[in-house]
C-alpha positions as CSV (number, residue, x, y, z in Angstrom):
1,X,-12.3,-12.7,-24.9
2,X,-9.3,-14.7,-25.9
3,X,-9.4,-15.9,-29.5
4,X,-8.5,-19.5,-30.2
5,X,-6.7,-18.7,-33.4
6,X,-3.8,-16.6,-34.5
7,X,-5.1,-15.1,-37.8
8,X,-7.3,-12.1,-37.2
9,X,-10.7,-11.3,-38.8
10,X,-11.7,-8.0,-40.4
11,X,-15.3,-7.3,-41.0
12,X,-16.9,-4.4,-43.0
13,X,-19.8,-2.5,-41.5
14,X,-22.8,-1.6,-43.5
15,X,-26.6,-1.6,-43.5
16,X,-26.7,-5.2,-42.2
17,X,-24.2,-4.5,-39.3
18,X,-24.3,-0.9,-38.2
19,X,-26.4,-1.2,-35.0
20,X,-24.6,-1.4,-31.6
21,X,-26.2,-4.8,-31.0
22,X,-24.9,-6.3,-34.2
23,X,-21.5,-4.8,-33.8
24,X,-21.3,-6.5,-30.4
25,X,-22.5,-9.8,-31.8
26,X,-19.9,-9.7,-34.6
27,X,-17.1,-8.9,-32.1
28,X,-18.2,-11.8,-29.9
29,X,-18.4,-14.0,-32.9
30,X,-14.8,-13.3,-33.8
31,X,-14.2,-9.9,-35.4
32,X,-10.9,-8.3,-34.3
33,X,-11.0,-5.1,-36.5
34,X,-14.0,-3.3,-38.0
35,X,-13.7,-1.8,-41.5
36,X,-15.6,1.4,-42.4
37,X,-15.8,1.9,-46.1
38,X,-15.6,5.6,-46.9
39,X,-17.1,5.0,-50.3
40,X,-20.4,4.6,-48.6
41,X,-20.0,6.5,-45.3
42,X,-20.3,10.2,-44.7
43,X,-18.6,11.9,-41.7
44,X,-21.7,11.9,-39.5
45,X,-22.2,8.2,-40.0
46,X,-18.4,7.6,-39.5
47,X,-18.6,9.3,-36.0
48,X,-21.7,7.2,-35.2
49,X,-20.1,3.9,-36.1
50,X,-16.9,4.8,-34.4
51,X,-18.9,5.6,-31.2
52,X,-20.7,2.2,-31.4
53,X,-17.4,0.3,-31.7
54,X,-15.9,2.2,-28.8
55,X,-18.9,1.5,-26.6
56,X,-18.6,-2.2,-27.3
57,X,-14.9,-2.0,-26.5
58,X,-15.6,-0.4,-23.2
59,X,-18.4,-2.9,-22.3
60,X,-16.3,-6.0,-23.1
61,X,-13.0,-4.5,-22.0
62,X,-11.1,-5.6,-25.1
63,X,-9.3,-3.4,-27.6
64,X,-11.0,-3.3,-31.0
65,X,-9.3,-2.0,-34.1
66,X,-11.0,0.4,-36.5
67,X,-9.9,0.6,-40.2
68,X,-11.2,3.4,-42.4
69,X,-10.9,2.5,-46.1
70,X,-10.6,5.5,-48.4
71,X,-12.4,5.4,-51.7
72,X,-9.5,6.5,-53.9
73,X,-9.7,8.0,-57.4
74,X,-12.6,6.6,-59.6
75,X,-12.0,6.7,-63.3
76,X,-15.3,6.5,-65.3
77,X,-16.6,7.2,-68.8
78,X,-19.3,9.9,-69.2
79,X,-22.8,9.3,-70.5
80,X,-24.4,8.0,-73.7
81,X,-27.3,9.7,-75.6
82,X,-29.3,6.4,-75.3
83,X,-27.9,5.5,-71.9
84,X,-26.1,2.4,-73.2
85,X,-24.6,0.9,-76.4
86,X,-23.4,-2.5,-77.4
87,X,-19.9,-2.8,-78.9
88,X,-18.5,-5.9,-80.6
89,X,-15.1,-7.6,-80.9
90,X,-13.3,-6.1,-83.8
91,X,-15.1,-2.7,-83.7
92,X,-13.3,0.6,-83.5
93,X,-14.3,2.6,-80.5
94,X,-13.1,6.1,-79.5
95,X,-12.6,7.8,-76.2
96,X,-12.2,11.6,-76.5
97,X,-12.4,14.9,-74.6
98,X,-15.6,16.0,-76.3
99,X,-18.4,16.3,-73.5
100,X,-21.2,15.5,-76.0
101,X,-23.1,12.4,-75.0
102,X,-21.6,9.2,-76.6
103,X,-23.0,6.9,-79.3
104,X,-22.1,3.6,-80.9
105,X,-18.6,4.7,-81.9
106,X,-17.4,7.1,-79.2
107,X,-17.8,8.4,-75.6
108,X,-16.4,11.2,-73.5
109,X,-13.6,10.2,-71.1
110,X,-13.3,13.1,-68.6
111,X,-9.8,12.4,-67.4
112,X,-7.2,14.4,-69.3
113,X,-4.4,12.7,-67.4
114,X,-5.2,9.4,-69.1
115,X,-4.7,11.0,-72.6
116,X,-1.4,12.3,-71.4
117,X,-0.2,8.9,-70.2
118,X,-1.8,6.2,-72.4
119,X,0.1,4.8,-75.4
120,X,-0.5,2.6,-78.3
121,X,-0.8,-1.0,-77.2
122,X,-2.2,-0.2,-73.8
123,X,-5.5,-1.9,-72.7
124,X,-8.6,-0.3,-71.2
125,X,-10.9,-2.5,-69.2
126,X,-14.5,-1.4,-68.8
127,X,-17.3,-2.3,-66.4
128,X,-15.1,-4.3,-64.0
129,X,-13.2,-5.9,-66.8
130,X,-16.2,-7.3,-68.6
131,X,-15.1,-5.4,-71.8
132,X,-11.6,-4.9,-73.1
133,X,-10.2,-2.6,-75.8
134,X,-6.7,-1.9,-77.0
135,X,-5.4,1.5,-78.0
136,X,-4.4,1.7,-81.7
137,X,-3.9,5.5,-81.9
138,X,-3.3,8.0,-79.1
139,X,-3.4,11.8,-79.2
140,X,-3.8,14.4,-76.4
141,X,-7.5,14.5,-77.1
142,X,-8.4,11.1,-78.6
143,X,-7.8,7.4,-77.9
144,X,-8.8,5.2,-80.8
145,X,-9.2,1.6,-79.8
146,X,-10.0,-1.9,-81.1
147,X,-12.6,-3.8,-79.2
148,X,-11.1,-7.1,-78.0
149,X,-14.0,-8.3,-75.8
150,X,-17.3,-6.6,-76.5
151,X,-20.6,-6.2,-74.6
152,X,-23.0,-3.6,-73.2
153,X,-21.4,-0.3,-72.1
154,X,-23.6,2.1,-70.2
155,X,-23.4,5.5,-68.5
156,X,-20.5,6.2,-66.1
157,X,-19.0,2.7,-66.1
158,X,-15.6,2.4,-64.5
159,X,-12.3,2.2,-66.5
160,X,-9.2,0.3,-65.4
161,X,-5.8,0.8,-67.2
162,X,-3.6,-2.2,-66.2
163,X,-0.8,-1.2,-68.5
164,X,-0.6,2.5,-67.7
165,X,0.8,4.4,-64.8
166,X,-1.6,7.3,-64.5
167,X,-0.1,10.6,-63.2
168,X,-2.9,11.2,-60.6
169,X,-2.5,11.1,-56.8
170,X,-3.9,8.2,-54.8
171,X,-5.7,10.8,-52.6
172,X,-8.6,12.8,-54.1
173,X,-10.1,15.8,-52.5
174,X,-12.8,13.6,-50.9
175,X,-10.1,11.2,-49.7
176,X,-8.2,14.0,-48.0
177,X,-11.3,15.1,-46.2
178,X,-12.2,11.5,-45.2
179,X,-8.6,10.9,-44.0
180,X,-8.7,13.9,-41.8
181,X,-12.1,13.0,-40.4
182,X,-11.0,9.4,-39.6
183,X,-7.7,10.4,-38.1
184,X,-9.3,13.1,-36.0
185,X,-11.8,10.8,-34.3
186,X,-9.2,8.2,-33.5
187,X,-9.2,5.5,-36.3
188,X,-6.4,3.1,-35.9
189,X,-5.8,2.3,-39.6
190,X,-6.2,4.3,-42.8
191,X,-6.4,2.1,-45.9
192,X,-5.2,3.9,-49.1
193,X,-6.8,2.7,-52.3
194,X,-5.2,2.4,-55.8
195,X,-1.6,2.8,-54.7
196,X,0.7,3.0,-57.7
197,X,4.0,4.1,-56.2
198,X,5.6,4.6,-52.8
199,X,5.1,8.3,-53.0
200,X,1.4,7.7,-52.7
201,X,1.9,6.1,-49.3
202,X,4.4,8.7,-48.2
203,X,1.8,11.5,-48.9
204,X,-0.8,9.7,-46.9
205,X,1.6,9.2,-44.0
206,X,2.5,12.9,-44.0
207,X,-1.2,13.8,-43.8
208,X,-1.9,11.3,-41.0
209,X,1.1,12.6,-39.0
210,X,1.3,9.6,-36.8
211,X,-2.3,9.6,-35.7
212,X,-3.0,6.3,-37.3
213,X,-1.2,3.5,-39.2
214,X,-1.4,3.6,-43.0
215,X,-2.3,0.4,-45.0
216,X,-1.5,0.3,-48.7
217,X,-4.0,-1.6,-50.8
218,X,-2.3,-3.5,-53.6
219,X,-4.7,-3.5,-56.5
220,X,-2.7,-2.0,-59.4
221,X,-0.1,-3.9,-61.4
222,X,2.2,-0.8,-61.1
223,X,2.3,-1.3,-57.3
224,X,3.7,-4.8,-57.8
225,X,6.7,-3.4,-59.7
226,X,7.7,-1.4,-56.6
227,X,6.3,-3.6,-53.9
228,X,9.5,-3.5,-51.8
229,X,9.6,0.2,-51.8
230,X,6.0,0.5,-50.8
231,X,6.5,-2.0,-48.0
232,X,9.4,0.1,-46.6
233,X,7.0,3.0,-46.1
234,X,3.6,1.5,-45.4
235,X,2.6,0.2,-42.0
236,X,0.5,-2.6,-43.4
237,X,-0.6,-4.1,-46.7
238,X,-3.9,-5.3,-48.1
239,X,-4.2,-7.8,-51.0
240,X,-7.2,-6.2,-52.6
241,X,-8.1,-9.0,-55.0
242,X,-11.2,-7.3,-56.5
243,X,-9.5,-4.7,-58.7
244,X,-6.2,-6.7,-58.8
245,X,-8.2,-9.5,-60.5
246,X,-9.6,-7.0,-63.0
247,X,-6.3,-5.5,-64.0
248,X,-4.3,-8.7,-64.0
249,X,-5.1,-12.0,-65.7
250,X,-7.3,-13.6,-63.1
251,X,-5.3,-16.8,-63.1
252,X,-2.2,-14.9,-61.9
253,X,-3.9,-13.5,-58.7
254,X,-3.3,-16.5,-56.4
255,X,0.5,-16.3,-57.2
256,X,0.5,-12.6,-56.6
257,X,-1.3,-13.1,-53.3
258,X,1.5,-15.4,-52.2
259,X,4.1,-12.9,-53.4
260,X,2.5,-10.0,-51.5
261,X,1.9,-12.0,-48.4
262,X,5.4,-13.3,-48.1
263,X,7.0,-9.9,-48.9
264,X,4.9,-8.3,-46.2
265,X,5.9,-10.9,-43.7
266,X,9.6,-10.4,-44.7
267,X,9.3,-6.7,-43.8
268,X,7.2,-7.4,-40.7
269,X,4.1,-5.6,-42.0
270,X,0.6,-6.9,-41.2
271,X,-1.0,-8.2,-44.4
272,X,-4.7,-8.6,-45.0
273,X,-6.2,-10.8,-47.7
274,X,-9.5,-9.3,-48.9
275,X,-12.4,-9.6,-51.3
276,X,-15.0,-12.3,-52.1
277,X,-13.7,-14.7,-49.4
278,X,-17.2,-15.9,-48.5
279,X,-19.1,-14.2,-51.3
280,X,-22.0,-16.6,-51.5
281,X,-22.8,-15.9,-47.8
282,X,-24.2,-12.5,-48.9
283,X,-27.3,-14.6,-49.8
284,X,-26.8,-18.1,-48.4
285,X,-26.2,-19.2,-44.8
286,X,-23.4,-21.5,-45.8
287,X,-20.4,-20.9,-48.1
288,X,-19.2,-22.9,-51.0
289,X,-16.4,-25.4,-50.6
290,X,-14.2,-23.3,-52.9
291,X,-14.7,-20.3,-50.6
292,X,-13.8,-22.3,-47.5
293,X,-10.7,-23.4,-49.4
294,X,-9.9,-19.8,-50.3
295,X,-10.0,-18.7,-46.6
296,X,-7.9,-21.7,-45.6
297,X,-5.3,-20.9,-48.2
298,X,-4.8,-17.4,-46.8
299,X,-4.5,-18.9,-43.3
300,X,-1.9,-21.5,-44.4
301,X,-0.1,-18.7,-46.2
302,X,0.4,-16.9,-42.8
303,X,-1.7,-13.8,-43.6
304,X,-2.2,-11.6,-40.5
305,X,-5.9,-11.2,-41.3
306,X,-8.7,-12.2,-43.6
307,X,-11.5,-9.8,-44.5
308,X,-15.3,-9.9,-45.0
309,X,-16.7,-7.2,-47.3
310,X,-20.3,-7.3,-48.5
311,X,-20.8,-10.6,-46.5
312,X,-20.9,-8.6,-43.3
313,X,-21.8,-5.1,-44.6
314,X,-25.0,-5.9,-46.6
315,X,-25.4,-9.7,-46.5
316,X,-28.2,-11.6,-44.9
317,X,-26.0,-13.6,-42.6
318,X,-23.2,-11.3,-41.2
319,X,-22.9,-13.1,-37.8
320,X,-22.8,-16.5,-39.5
321,X,-20.2,-15.3,-42.0
322,X,-17.9,-14.3,-39.1
323,X,-18.5,-17.6,-37.3
324,X,-17.7,-19.5,-40.4
325,X,-14.5,-17.7,-41.0
326,X,-13.6,-18.2,-37.3
327,X,-14.2,-22.0,-37.5
328,X,-12.2,-22.3,-40.8
329,X,-9.2,-20.5,-39.3
330,X,-9.3,-22.5,-36.1
331,X,-9.5,-25.8,-38.0
332,X,-6.6,-24.8,-40.3
333,X,-4.4,-23.8,-37.4
334,X,-5.2,-27.1,-35.7
335,X,-4.0,-29.1,-38.7
336,X,-0.8,-31.0,-38.1
337,X,0.8,-29.6,-41.3
338,X,0.1,-26.0,-40.4
339,X,3.2,-25.4,-38.3
340,X,5.5,-26.9,-40.8
341,X,4.0,-24.7,-43.6
342,X,4.3,-21.6,-41.5
343,X,7.9,-22.5,-40.4
344,X,9.0,-23.0,-44.0
345,X,8.0,-19.4,-44.9
346,X,10.1,-17.9,-42.1
347,X,12.7,-15.4,-43.1
348,X,16.0,-14.5,-41.5
349,X,15.8,-11.6,-38.9
350,X,17.4,-8.3,-39.8
351,X,20.8,-7.4,-38.2
352,X,19.3,-5.3,-35.4
353,X,19.2,-5.9,-31.6
354,X,15.4,-5.8,-31.6
355,X,15.1,-8.4,-34.5
356,X,17.7,-10.7,-32.9
357,X,15.9,-10.6,-29.6
358,X,12.5,-11.3,-31.3
359,X,14.0,-14.3,-33.2
360,X,15.6,-15.6,-30.0
361,X,12.4,-15.2,-28.1
362,X,10.6,-17.6,-30.5
363,X,13.5,-20.1,-30.4
364,X,13.7,-20.1,-26.6
365,X,10.0,-20.2,-26.1
366,X,9.5,-23.1,-28.4
367,X,12.5,-25.0,-27.0
368,X,11.3,-24.6,-23.4
369,X,7.7,-25.2,-24.5
370,X,6.5,-22.2,-22.4
371,X,2.8,-21.4,-22.7
372,X,3.3,-17.8,-23.9
373,X,5.6,-15.1,-24.8
374,X,4.9,-11.8,-23.0
375,X,6.3,-8.6,-24.6
376,X,6.1,-5.0,-23.4
377,X,5.6,-2.6,-26.3
378,X,4.9,1.1,-26.5
379,X,4.8,1.7,-30.2
380,X,3.8,-1.9,-31.1
381,X,7.1,-2.6,-33.0
382,X,8.2,-5.3,-30.6
383,X,4.9,-7.1,-30.9
384,X,5.1,-7.0,-34.7
385,X,8.6,-8.3,-34.7
386,X,7.6,-11.3,-32.6
387,X,4.5,-11.8,-34.8
388,X,6.7,-11.9,-37.9
389,X,8.5,-14.9,-36.4
390,X,5.1,-16.7,-36.3
391,X,5.8,-18.6,-33.0
392,X,3.7,-21.7,-32.4
393,X,2.5,-20.3,-29.1
394,X,0.5,-17.2,-28.1
395,X,2.0,-13.8,-27.9
396,X,0.7,-11.5,-25.1
397,X,1.5,-7.9,-25.7
398,X,1.3,-5.4,-22.8
399,X,1.1,-1.7,-23.6
400,X,0.2,1.5,-21.9
401,X,-1.0,3.1,-25.2
402,X,-4.6,2.5,-26.2
403,X,-3.8,3.2,-29.9
404,X,-1.1,0.6,-29.9
405,X,-3.4,-2.0,-28.4
406,X,-6.0,-1.3,-31.1
407,X,-3.5,-1.3,-34.0
408,X,-2.0,-4.7,-32.8
409,X,-5.5,-6.2,-33.0
410,X,-4.7,-6.7,-36.7
411,X,-1.4,-8.5,-36.1
412,X,-1.1,-12.3,-36.3
413,X,-1.1,-14.2,-33.0
414,X,-1.1,-11.2,-30.7
415,X,-3.4,-10.8,-27.7
416,X,-3.1,-7.3,-26.4
417,X,-3.8,-6.0,-23.0
418,X,-3.8,-2.3,-22.0
419,X,-1.9,-1.8,-18.8
420,X,0.1,0.9,-17.1
421,X,3.8,1.0,-17.7
422,X,5.9,-0.8,-15.1
423,X,8.1,1.4,-12.9
424,X,10.8,-1.2,-12.3
425,X,12.1,-4.4,-13.8
426,X,10.8,-6.4,-10.8
427,X,7.3,-4.9,-11.3
428,X,7.6,-5.7,-15.0
429,X,8.1,-9.4,-14.4
430,X,5.5,-9.5,-11.6
431,X,2.9,-7.8,-13.8
432,X,3.6,-10.0,-16.8
433,X,3.0,-13.1,-14.7
434,X,-0.2,-11.7,-13.2
435,X,-1.7,-10.7,-16.5
436,X,-0.7,-13.9,-18.2
437,X,-2.6,-15.9,-15.5
438,X,-5.6,-13.6,-15.5
439,X,-5.9,-13.8,-19.3
440,X,-5.9,-17.6,-19.2
441,X,-2.5,-18.2,-20.9
442,X,-0.7,-19.6,-17.8
443,X,-1.2,-20.8,-14.3
444,X,1.0,-20.7,-11.1
445,X,4.2,-22.7,-11.5
446,X,4.4,-22.2,-15.3
447,X,7.4,-20.5,-17.0
448,X,6.9,-17.6,-19.3
449,X,9.3,-15.8,-21.6
450,X,9.3,-12.0,-21.2
451,X,10.7,-9.6,-23.8
452,X,11.2,-6.0,-22.9
453,X,13.5,-3.0,-23.2
454,X,15.4,-1.0,-20.7
455,X,15.4,1.8,-19.8
456,X,11.7,1.2,-19.2
457,X,9.3,3.3,-21.2
458,X,11.9,4.2,-23.9
459,X,10.6,3.4,-27.4
460,X,12.8,1.2,-29.6
461,X,14.9,-0.3,-26.9
462,X,13.9,-4.0,-27.0
463,X,17.0,-5.5,-25.6
464,X,16.1,-8.0,-22.9
465,X,14.7,-11.6,-22.6
466,X,13.9,-13.2,-19.3
467,X,12.5,-16.7,-18.5
468,X,10.3,-16.2,-15.4
469,X,8.5,-18.7,-13.3
470,X,5.0,-17.7,-12.1
471,X,4.7,-18.0,-8.3
472,X,1.9,-19.3,-6.3
473,X,0.4,-15.9,-6.1
474,X,0.2,-15.8,-9.9
475,X,3.0,-13.3,-10.4
476,X,6.3,-13.6,-12.2
477,X,9.4,-14.0,-10.1
């Protein structure tokens, strides 16, 4: 079950892909991590899906990551007396705290925190950005607006506020319950929606308490203003282009995607590019040329993973969508320009022993043209540091911790094997060679580069590199 690509594939489970048989087919087709969307999943279904994934993992003897994506706060208008109204550019339209059903000139907005934070000149985007209004007068109970782009507005449509930092937590009561349920059953990643500030991530990490890694979804302009501070706390980042494309001018999203991807790599955080990557494959068996180009761009950019949403959750062709994404990734990584593009984005290592060792591992391995780097990692940090270097050869991560193996299934270029910790340095080298041969990376007589830490089994002690030659018995010497 060795992948022939370095970028990983995330696929969302849903009505089209929730059976054990389909989950296995998707994994065989190329999925490395399964996403469970808590917006559409209750706790009983969560347990069922998690059980299906772990059954496939046991059957195929490969670690599989599970990411639970929290819904986050949803801001919506209330209802209209006639269910919907049409507003026109230039009209005045009011949002207020009166729960009476709305009409042609006003509607209830049941979010007092917005009235406290919004100011004159701020924009409100309605119905996924299809309608836009601008605040001309703001009081604690009433926002008077001018309609910029009109259209039909119906009951309980969503509201986005790209210019306003809203004083609400990223975790709702539902999110807290979902987070606890996901962490309790063993989810590997928790994705936090609508992050506005680093404190949102810190709160989630406190609740998770080390049971899972926390991924911050970047979909609010306010998050971009403090991206570095978020990256210092988060374990991973998702470029959530759906809401980001609503709240930002759509033409700016590609540049923001590059900004986020490169910043995440600089901090050594796995970064996922998500939303509408193969959107047409919800209905069609083949994607558009533009969609293929979109996936390719993310791969060229060095993203750790690319994600399927409705394509695999509710589309007609979930397996074909995964196979398509897999082929695109393999083709891009086989392009003669790919290595140069990835190399040009490389950042200098931090002034720590572990980072220096990881940078040296990449340089030595590429100079000697060894077939693989083998790293021993307990927490996964060593594997992530080497992945940040984006070496042009495979990285084989050996870990005794199942959770680490599963979390690293999201990281660029890493093939993880669950194995017992070595009891001595000699056993460490011997086992590295044996597993590298067994997994198809090397053969007897090859040299491999081994990165590890001594004392053995002590987290955060990556301090050793060794070039080992694999003996005739298939073990390192």
